[in-house]
C-alpha positions in Angstrom: 81.7 161.6 120.7 79.1 158.4 120.9 77.7 159.4 117.8 80.8 159.8 116.0 82.0 156.2 117.1 79.0 154.5 116.0 79.2 156.1 112.8 82.8 154.8 112.3 81.6 151.3 113.3 79.0 151.3 110.9 81.4 152.5 108.2 84.0 149.5 109.0 81.2 146.9 108.9 80.4 148.1 105.6 84.0 148.1 104.3 85.5 144.9 106.0 85.1 141.8 104.0 82.9 139.0 106.2 84.1 135.4 106.8 82.0 134.0 104.4 83.0 136.5 101.7 86.5 135.8 102.2 85.8 131.6 102.1 83.7 131.9 99.3 86.1 132.2 96.5 89.5 132.9 97.8 89.6 129.4 100.2 91.7 126.3 98.9 89.1 123.7 98.2 90.5 120.1 99.1 89.6 117.4 96.2 89.6 114.0 97.2 90.2 112.2 93.5 90.2 108.0 93.2 89.9 105.7 90.2 87.8 103.3 89.1 89.3 101.3 85.9 88.3 97.7 86.6 85.6 95.7 86.3 82.9 96.4 88.6 82.8 93.5 91.3 82.4 93.3 95.3 86.3 94.5 95.7 85.3 97.7 94.0 82.5 98.5 96.3 85.2 97.9 99.2 87.4 100.3 97.7 84.6 103.1 97.0 83.2 102.9 100.2 86.4 103.0 101.9 87.3 106.1 99.6 83.8 108.0 100.4 84.5 107.5 104.2 88.4 108.6 104.1 86.9 111.9 102.0 84.5 112.6 104.5 87.3 112.0 107.4 89.6 114.3 105.3 87.0 116.9 105.1 87.3 117.2 101.5 84.8 119.7 99.7 84.7 117.7 96.7 85.0 114.0 95.6 86.4 113.0 92.0 86.1 109.6 90.5 88.4 109.2 87.4 85.9 106.2 85.8 86.5 104.0 83.0 84.8 100.6 83.1 82.9 98.3 80.4 80.8 97.4 83.4 80.3 94.5 85.8 78.0 92.7 88.2 74.6 94.6 89.0 74.4 94.5 92.5 77.9 95.8 93.2 77.0 99.0 90.8 73.8 99.4 93.2 75.9 98.8 96.1 78.3 101.7 94.6 75.3 103.8 93.1 73.5 103.7 96.6 76.7 105.0 98.5 77.4 107.9 95.7 73.5 109.1 96.3 74.0 108.9 100.0 77.2 110.9 100.5 77.4 114.0 102.5 80.0 115.2 99.6 79.5 116.8 96.2 80.4 113.7 94.0 81.9 114.7 90.3 82.6 111.6 87.7 85.4 112.1 85.3 84.2 109.6 82.3 88.1 109.0 81.1 86.9 106.7 78.2 84.2 104.4 78.7 81.1 104.3 81.4 79.3 101.3 79.9 76.5 99.2 81.7 77.2 99.1 85.2 79.5 102.3 84.8 76.5 104.2 83.5 74.5 103.4 86.5 77.4 105.0 88.9 78.1 107.8 86.9 74.4 108.7 87.0 74.9 108.7 90.4 77.3 111.4 90.7 76.1 115.1 91.1 77.8 116.0 87.8 79.4 114.2 85.1 82.7 115.5 83.0 83.5 113.3 80.0 86.8 113.3 77.7 86.5 113.9 74.0 85.6 110.4 72.6 83.9 109.2 75.6 81.0 107.2 75.7 78.1 106.3 78.2 75.0 104.0 78.0 74.6 100.6 76.9 73.1 99.1 80.1 71.3 96.3 79.0 72.0 93.2 81.5 73.6 90.4 79.3 75.3 87.1 80.4 78.6 86.1 80.0 78.0 85.3 76.3 76.6 89.1 75.8 73.3 88.1 75.2 70.4 89.7 76.5 68.8 88.6 80.1 64.8 87.8 80.2 62.6 91.0 80.9 62.7 90.6 84.7 66.2 91.4 84.8 66.1 94.5 82.3 63.0 96.0 84.2 64.9 96.1 87.4 67.8 97.9 85.7 65.3 100.3 84.1 63.9 100.9 87.4 67.4 101.7 88.9 68.6 103.9 85.6 65.1 105.9 86.0 65.4 106.3 89.8 69.0 107.4 89.7 68.1 109.9 87.0 65.0 111.2 88.9 66.9 111.5 91.9 68.8 114.8 90.5 65.5 116.8 90.7 64.0 119.2 88.5 64.7 122.6 87.3 62.7 125.5 86.3 62.9 126.3 82.5 61.2 129.7 81.3 59.7 129.9 77.6 57.8 132.7 76.5 57.1 133.7 79.8 55.9 130.4 81.0 57.6 128.4 83.7 57.9 124.6 83.1 59.7 122.3 85.3 62.0 119.8 83.4 64.0 116.7 84.6 67.8 117.6 85.3 68.4 114.5 83.8 65.7 113.1 81.4 64.8 109.7 83.3 63.4 108.4 79.4 66.9 108.7 78.4 68.5 107.0 81.2 65.8 104.4 80.5 66.8 104.0 76.6 70.0 103.2 78.0 68.7 99.7 79.1 65.7 99.2 76.7 65.9 99.2 72.8 61.9 99.7 72.7 62.2 103.2 74.6 62.0 105.8 71.8 63.0 109.5 72.2 62.6 111.5 68.8 65.9 113.3 67.7 68.0 111.3 70.0 67.0 107.4 69.5 64.7 105.2 67.8 63.3 102.0 69.1 65.4 99.7 67.6 68.8 100.3 69.6 70.3 100.7 72.9 71.0 104.3 73.6 74.6 105.1 74.3 76.0 108.9 74.5 79.0 110.8 72.8 80.5 113.4 75.2 78.8 115.9 73.1 75.7 114.0 72.9 75.3 114.1 76.7 76.2 117.3 76.8 73.2 118.4 74.7 71.0 116.0 76.4 71.8 117.3 80.1 73.7 114.2 80.8 77.1 116.0 80.8 78.5 118.9 82.4 81.3 119.6 80.0 83.8 118.1 77.9 87.5 117.8 79.3 90.5 116.1 78.8 91.8 116.2 82.6 90.9 116.2 86.3 92.4 120.0 86.4 90.4 121.4 83.2 87.4 119.4 85.0 87.7 121.3 88.2 88.3 124.6 86.3 85.5 124.0 84.2 83.6 123.5 87.5 84.5 127.2 88.8 87.1 125.4 91.2 90.4 127.5 90.6 92.1 127.5 93.9 92.3 123.7 94.9 94.3 120.9 96.7 93.9 117.5 95.1 94.4 114.1 97.5 94.8 111.3 95.1 94.2 107.9 96.5 96.7 105.4 96.3 96.7 101.9 97.2 97.9 101.5 100.8 100.3 99.1 102.5 97.4 97.1 103.4 95.9 97.1 100.1 98.7 95.8 98.5 99.1 93.3 101.1 95.7 92.1 100.8 96.3 92.0 97.1 99.4 89.8 97.2 98.0 87.5 99.9 94.9 87.3 97.7 96.8 86.0 94.8 96.1 82.5 93.8 99.8 81.6 93.3 99.9 82.7 97.3 97.1 80.7 98.3 97.9 77.6 96.9 101.2 77.8 99.0 99.4 78.6 101.9 97.4 75.1 101.3 100.5 73.7 101.1 101.3 75.0 104.5 98.4 74.0 106.3 98.0 70.0 104.9 102.0 69.8 105.4 101.4 71.2 108.8 98.4 69.0 110.0 100.0 66.0 108.3 103.2 66.0 110.1 101.3 67.4 113.4 99.1 64.2 113.3 102.4 62.2 112.9 104.0 63.7 116.0 101.5 64.7 118.0 102.3 67.6 120.4 102.4 71.4 120.2 105.6 72.2 117.8 106.4 73.7 114.5 104.0 71.8 112.5 101.0 72.9 114.1 102.7 76.5 114.3 103.2 76.5 110.7 99.4 75.0 109.7 97.9 77.7 112.0 99.9 80.5 110.2 98.9 79.0 106.8 95.4 79.3 107.7 95.2 82.7 109.3 96.7 84.1 105.9 94.7 82.0 103.6 91.3 82.9 105.6 92.4 86.6 106.9 92.6 88.5 103.3 89.4 86.7 102.2 87.5 87.8 105.1 88.8 91.6 104.8 87.8 91.3 101.2 84.4 90.6 102.1 84.3 87.0 100.5 84.6 85.1 103.3 81.8 83.6 105.6 81.8 82.7 108.9 80.2 79.2 108.4 83.3 78.3 105.8 85.6 79.1 108.7 83.5 76.9 111.0 83.6 74.1 108.5 87.2 74.0 107.9 87.8 73.8 112.1 85.0 71.0 112.0 87.1 69.0 109.3 90.4 69.5 111.5 88.2 68.2 114.6 86.8 65.4 112.6 90.2 64.1 111.3 92.0 64.3 114.6 89.2 62.5 116.5 89.5 59.8 113.7 93.3 59.7 114.4 93.7 59.8 118.0 89.9 58.4 119.3 88.8 56.1 116.8 90.9 52.8 115.9 91.3 52.6 112.0 90.0 54.9 109.4 86.5 55.5 108.6 83.4 57.7 107.9 84.5 60.3 110.3 88.4 61.0 108.8 86.4 60.9 105.5 83.9 63.4 106.6 86.9 65.6 108.0 89.0 65.5 104.5 85.9 66.7 103.0 85.1 69.3 104.9 88.5 70.7 105.6 88.6 70.8 101.3 85.1 72.1 100.9 86.0 74.7 103.6 89.1 75.8 101.6 87.0 75.8 98.3 84.3 78.0 99.6 86.5 80.5 101.3 87.7 81.9 97.8 84.4 82.0 96.1 81.9 85.0 96.8 78.9 83.4 97.7 77.1 86.5 96.6 78.0 85.5 93.2 76.4 82.0 93.3 73.1 83.4 92.5 74.4 84.5 89.0 75.4 81.1 88.0 71.6 79.4 87.1 70.7 82.7 85.4 73.8 82.4 82.9 75.1 85.9 84.0 78.4 84.4 85.3 80.0 81.3 84.2 80.1 78.1 86.4 84.4 78.8 86.4 83.6 81.1 89.4 83.5 77.9 91.2 85.1 75.2 89.2 88.5 77.5 89.2 89.0 77.7 92.9 87.6 74.2 93.2 90.4 72.6 91.0 93.0 75.0 92.2 92.3 73.7 96.1 91.9 70.2 94.8 95.6 70.2 93.3 97.2 71.8 96.1 95.6 69.5 98.7 97.0 67.1 96.5 100.4 68.2 95.9 100.6 68.8 99.7 99.8 65.2 100.6 102.5 63.7 98.0 104.8 66.4 99.5 104.2 65.7 103.0 104.3 61.4 102.1 107.7 62.0 100.5 109.0 64.5 103.2 107.8 62.1 105.9 109.6 58.9 104.4 112.8 61.3 104.2 112.4 62.8 107.8 110.4 60.4 110.0 112.0 57.1 108.4 114.8 57.6 106.2 118.5 58.3 107.2 118.8 61.8 105.7 121.1 64.6 107.0 117.6 66.3 107.5 116.2 63.7 109.4 119.3 63.9 111.6 118.9 67.4 112.3 115.1 67.3 113.0 114.5 63.7 114.4 115.5 62.3 117.3 117.1 59.3 115.9 120.0 58.3 118.6 120.3 54.4 118.9 120.7 53.7 122.9 122.7 50.5 123.2 122.3 48.1 126.3 126.1 48.2 126.8 126.1 51.9 127.1 123.4 51.5 130.0 120.5 51.7 128.2 117.6 49.4 129.2 114.3 49.0 128.6 113.6 46.9 131.7 116.2 45.7 134.6 118.2 42.4 134.1 117.2 39.8 135.8 119.0 36.2 136.7 117.8 32.9 135.4 114.8 32.2 137.7 113.1 29.9 135.7 112.3 27.0 138.1 112.6 29.0 141.1 109.5 29.5 143.6 108.0 32.6 145.4 104.7 33.9 146.4 102.7 36.5 144.6 102.6 39.9 146.6 99.5 41.0 144.7 96.4 39.2 142.9 97.7 38.2 139.3 94.5 39.0 136.8 97.0 37.8 135.1 99.5 40.4 135.6 100.9 41.4 139.2 103.7 41.2 141.3 105.4 38.2 142.9 108.6 38.3 145.5 111.4 35.8 145.0 114.4 35.3 147.4 113.2 38.8 148.8 113.2 40.8 145.5 109.6 41.9 143.8 109.4 41.2 140.3 107.0 42.2 137.6 105.0 38.7 137.1 102.2 37.0 134.9 100.1 34.1 135.5 101.1 31.7 132.8 97.9 30.6 130.6 96.2 33.9 132.0 95.2 32.1 134.9 94.3 33.8 138.2 96.4 33.6 141.2 95.1 35.2 144.3 97.6 37.2 146.8 99.8 35.3 149.1 100.1 32.0 146.8 103.1 30.1 146.3 104.2 30.3 142.4 106.7 28.4 140.6 108.5 30.6 137.5 108.0 28.8 134.3 109.6 30.8 132.1 111.0 34.9 131.4 110.7 37.1 128.7 111.0 41.1 128.4 111.5 41.7 132.1 108.2 39.7 133.1 108.4 36.3 135.1 105.6 34.0 133.8 104.6 31.6 136.8 101.9 29.0 138.1 100.5 28.6 141.4 102.0 25.4 143.1 99.7 22.7 143.3 97.4 24.0 140.3 97.3 21.8 137.7 
């Protein structure tokens, strides 16, 4: 009986499929798809990093990048390349038209490359904003990155005439030829041109796994038949950051900041102008911080400018060096906040135009100037004029003496009367006249000691002016 049971269990174990075989071909693969269709810049690095982390969080089986770019900044491309190489999930790139320059470097980092018919990959020479090749030290760095990225995919065994040789899966020489026109590869490129490959050429050289027209066709060619695609779409936060980062909105926030500070300094106290200025500053700096553009020193510089300006107005009479430094610090903080500091090093080399600094500079200067002019105009309308807006926002009610509003108590005509100083007059103090205490001041700023007899000389503004009797 036991022998029969053992035989039956052995038969069932042979005939029943294992869990591995069930999930091997029939399981539904999770595909995470996201696009790169703009110039390669730090903002793209943030999106790529976000998508790779989200794909892992969703337990995706594959990542597909829908790529179409003419290139961009080398450091941003290198950051993306490194993230793809270190990804724990297989990454496939669908070149949906162009993968030029920095786009070629990103593509080489992927585990597999598929190209649309008519697409190209290559032309990775480092150039400046005029399209001119940079000095060789820049080309050397790019050549090394392209070679290293190609070599990272390793080698495969190739058997010819019974002999086994190991060849690169992606030939590093081809990757280098995409940067350096001096590299010669027989049958592929001569020594006068930078290499770019078409879809069919990339397949022949082992730089593409196939020519496809869509992501669905890519997955089919990759042998993935059962799948679910999650396509990344910008979140509400992404769209909000994009809106808040728009130059027009940033210019309006500058108007709010400068206007709020102006009216708060004109009418001290925690009120609506200060709240408006703080709100404008938060909406101006927050999206720049989330985009990775803002540095802490720029916020510190802005706050230091506000403090210096407040000190100049409230603590130091007149307007001088402190106020000027405060205004300069505020303006510089606003300007450099919208400039990616990592890009500044590309200006001396000629890779980027000085416009990345000049455009934010003039945007902030114009916005600050408009804000000041509007603040001055509105200040005259609200704080000085007699408009309906002024009457709504400013306490402008007049208080007439006949209605009982007095700045000081009314007194009888005391000129010529005598009294006694109740406190020393230095020169101000108090005197007693006919049993009443009055605010007093010694005539000609003379000193009168306590308990001295005094004579009233005149009275103005509720103050009686007196002199000591017997004093010449």
